[in-house]
N, C-alpha and C positions, 0 to 999 in steps of 0.2 A: 508338546515335547519340550524337555528342559535339559537335554544333554549339553555338554560343553566340549568344544574342540578348540584348543589353543596351541599356537606355535608363534612365539614372539621373542624378539631380542631387544635389549636396551644396552647399547654399547658402553655408555658412560658408567653403568653399574656392573658391567661384566656379566649380564644376565642373558641366558638363552634357555628358554623354557618350552617344553613340549608336553602337553597333557590332554588326555581325553577322559571325560567323565560320562558315564551312562546316565540315562534318565532315571531318576529316583535313587541314584547312588550317593552315599555319604563318604567323603574322602577326608582323612585326617592328614594334615601337612606338618611334618616334623622337620627340625633342623636347627642348627645353632643360630645365635643372633647374627643378623647381617647376611644370612645365607640367601635371601630372596623370597622368603615366605610372604611377607606383606606386599612385596612387589607383585607377586602372583595374583593376590586378591585385588590389588589396585588396577591391574590390567583387565581383569574380568569385569570389575565394577565400572570401568570407564573413567577412572581417575588418573590414569596414565596412558599416554600414547606411546606405543613401541616404535623403535626405529624401523624395524621390519616385522611383518607378521600378519597373522589372520586369526580372528577369534569369532567363533560361531556359537550362538546360544539358541538351542532348539533348531528351528529352520531359518533363523535370521543371522545374517552376517553383520556383526556389530563393529568389527574392526577389520580393515583390509588395506594395508599400506600401499599396495600396488594400484588398487582401484580408487584410493583416496577416500575410502569409507570410514567414518568414525561416528557412531551413534553416541550421543551424550549420555552421561550417567543416569539422568532422571528418566530416560526413555528406554532403558535396557531391561527393566523388569527384574532388577537385582536388589535385594535388601541386605544390609550389612548390620551385624550385631557386634559391638566392640566390647572392650573390657569394662567401660563405664556405660551405664544405661543411657545417659544423655537425653533424658526426658525433658520436654519443654516445661520450665519451672512455673510458668504462668497459667498452664492448663491443668485441669483435673486429670486423674488417671483415665477416665472414660474418654475425655476429649483428646488425650494423647494418642490413644489407640484408634480413635475415630479420625485422626488427622489424615492418615494415608488414604482411606476410601474417599474422604472429602476432597482430597487433592486430585483424585481421579474423576471427579465430577459427580459422585454419588450424593444424593440429597441428604439433608441432616438426619431424617428419620432412618434412611437406609444405612447411613454411616454408624448411627447409634446401635442399630441392630447387629451390624458386623462387629462393632467394638464389644458388645456384650457377649456375642458368641465366642470371641477369642478370650475375653476375660474369664468366661466359664471354662474354656479349654485349659487355661493356665491356673485354674482354681483361685481366681482373684476377683470374683464378682463383688465381694464384700468391700473391696478397696476402691470401687469405681468413683466415689465422691471425694476421695482424698487428693491432696496436692502432693507432688513429688517429694517435697521437704518433709512430709509425714511418713515416708516409707523407709524401711530398712534396706540395706544393700541387696539382700536376697529378693525382697518384694519388688524393688525397682527393676531388677534384672528380669524378673518374671513379666513385668509390664512391658519391658523392652522387647521381650520375645513376642508377646501378643501384638505389639505395635508393628514389629517387622512382618509378622505373618498376616496381619490385617491388610497389608499392601498387596497380598496375593502374589508374591514374587515367584518367578519361575526358577530362580536360583537364590539360595540363602548362603551368605558368606558370614562366617563366625571367626572373629579375630580374638583369640584368647578370651572367650566370653565369661569364663569362670575365674580368671586369675585374680580379679580384684575382690572376690567374695571371701568371707571367712570360712573356716573349715566346717562350720555348722550349716551355712547356707548353700555351699557349693553342691553337696550331694542331691539336694532337693531340685535345684535348677538343672543339674545333669540328668536326673530322672525325667524331668519335664521335657527337656530337649530330646531325649531318647524316644519318649512316647510320641511326641509331635512328629519327629522325623520319620519314625517307623510307620505310624498309622497314616500319615499324610503322604508317605512315599515322596518326600521332598528331596530334590537334588541339593546337596549342600557340600561346602568345603569348609573345614574347620582347622584353623591354625592353632596349635597348642604345644605346650611343653610338658603337659601332664599325661602320663601314661594311661591314667584312668579314663581321660576323655577319649583317647583313641580306642581303648578297649570297649568302652560303654556305648560309643556313638557311631563309630566308623565301620564301614564295610571294607574299606581299602586304606592302606597307609602309603603315603608318598614321602620320601626323604629328600630334602633339598640341601645341597651343600655347594658353596661357591657359585651360586647362580645357576646351577644345573640340577635336574632331577636325577639322583644317583641310584635310587631304589624305589621300587613300587611292587606291591603285592597285597594279597588278602591280609587283614589286620593280624589274625592269629599267626599266620606264617611269618610275617616280617618280624613280629615281636618275640617269636620263639626260635626262629632260624634266620636272624638278620644277616645281611651281606654288605652292610656299610658300617663304618666305625661309629657314627652317631646313633644309628638304630641299636647297635650292640650296647652302647653306653646306656641309653635310656631303658633298654630291656634288662640291663644288669647282668649281661653275660660277657664272657671273654671272646674276643675275635682276633684271629691271627691271619694275616693275608700272605699269600704266596702263590706258588705254582704247583698244581697237582699233576703227577705223572701216572698215577693209578687211582683206583677208587678208594685206596686205603692209605695213601701217602701224600703229604704236602710238604714242600720245601720252601723256606722263606728266602728273601734276598740276602739275608745275612748268614745263611747256612744252617739254620735250625730245621730239623726234620720233625714233622708232627704226624703221628699215626692215628687214623680214625676210620670212619666209614661214611659213605655218602653217595651222591648222585653225579659225580664228576670223575673223569679219568684223565683229563689233560687240560692245560690252559690255566688262566687265572682262577683262583679259588680262595675260599676262606675256611678256616677251621673254627667251629663254634662250640663252646662248652661252658657249663655253669661254674661259678666260683665254688659252689657247694660240692662239686665233683673233684676238687683239687685237694689232695692230701699233702701235708707238710712233714718232711723228714729231715733229720739232721745228718743222715748218711744215705747214700743212694741205695734203694731197695733192689733186691734180686728176686723177682717173682714172675707172675703172668705178664704177657705183653702190655707194656704201658709206656707212657711218655714221661721222661724224667728231665726236668729243666733245672739246672743249677743256677741259682740267682741270689740276690741280696735283698732283704726286706727294705723297701724304700719308704713305705707308709703303713700305718696301722690306724684303723678307725673302728668305732663301734658301729655295727650294722645290724639293727634289730637285736636279736638275742645272741648274735655271733660277733666275732672280731674279724674284720676284713683286712687281710694282708695284701699289699700291692708291691709287685716287682717294679724296678725302674722302667721307664718308657723304653720301648724297643728301638733298635737302630734306625728304623724307618719313620720314627716319630709317633707311632701308634702307642696307645696305652699299654702299660705292662700287665702281665697276667695277675689276676686277683684270686685269692683263696679265702674262703670263709671257714673259720675254725672256732671251736668253743673257747670260752675264757679259761677253762681247765687245761686245754691243750697249750694255750699261751703260757700258762704258769708252769706246766710240766716240762715244756721244751725250752723255757726261758727265752721266749721269742721277743725281739725288740728290733727297732730300725737299725740297719747296718749289719744284722746277723746274717751269715751265709747259711742258706738252706737249700733243700731240693723240693720243688713243686712237682707232684706226681699225679698224673691223670691216666686212668685206664683208657685204652683205645676205644672201647665200646661207648665211652661217655663223650667222645668227640665226633661231631657231625661235620662232614666236608661238603661244601656246596660251591657251585659255580659263582664267581665273584660278582657278576653283574646280572641284573634281571633284564 
């Protein structure tokens, strides 16, 4: 078993984390810089001692502050893959991959066999005799994957493993990781800022903000119906927080009413809708039930084949509403920063959800 149970606090960092991961589950951890993502990995790996808490890997308690238990990093059965491959420069590719089984006491012949098995798995057998200095960035990261898995870890931790790769190498390594994690049914936690990593690799998405886990759910659900500001931002959708009084109405703290539909009828809630669903008018329309928000254009940016307009930040500090329009609409309406407009969204385009998972 390679499930994870973690509940830990680090007072100096303002961190209080609580996370369970099922055996064979892949979890993507998202969040802004300094939120506590790398701290989470360090706690699991045994590189940090919490002030209070308990961490269980499989059937083994590896950290328990009450009992004074703390299993050192090298004895936890955890492998970490970082942004840089960090291969041993004086060892060949095959020797790098064979290092982990050799460290576990397996003889030279057995270690070479394991190394070649994993080099085959990452399609790098032809690189076995090369030195790390002779590898491209993508090749080196593939070898790093093989080396990590040759250790036969019960948990694999990936800390932005693709961020240092160029756009040509990253997709191949991402496909490799997806194949290995799925076919091997590996328990893994991947910290990433890349939406593609979460979509391609993870069963579950966790959002960390301010040292707390503020959102968790299936990958597709979190990225299509987010309930935290960071998840909404990375998913590219609008999110407005407030209080729902019915299944069709949300009211913000600054008095804005948003009409939509969803799964909540009272308490803290969020309204979620796509920038593509937002129409821009110079005068308020009078038609079917819709949301009409009078605002001023604060920002304009090219966003793919469209122009993204952004309203000023909301009174609660959250990001202002975004609208995606065509360049032709920008020209026809003479849109520019500072211009007063009306952002209009049909109520059926707005989903209302309970604010916290």
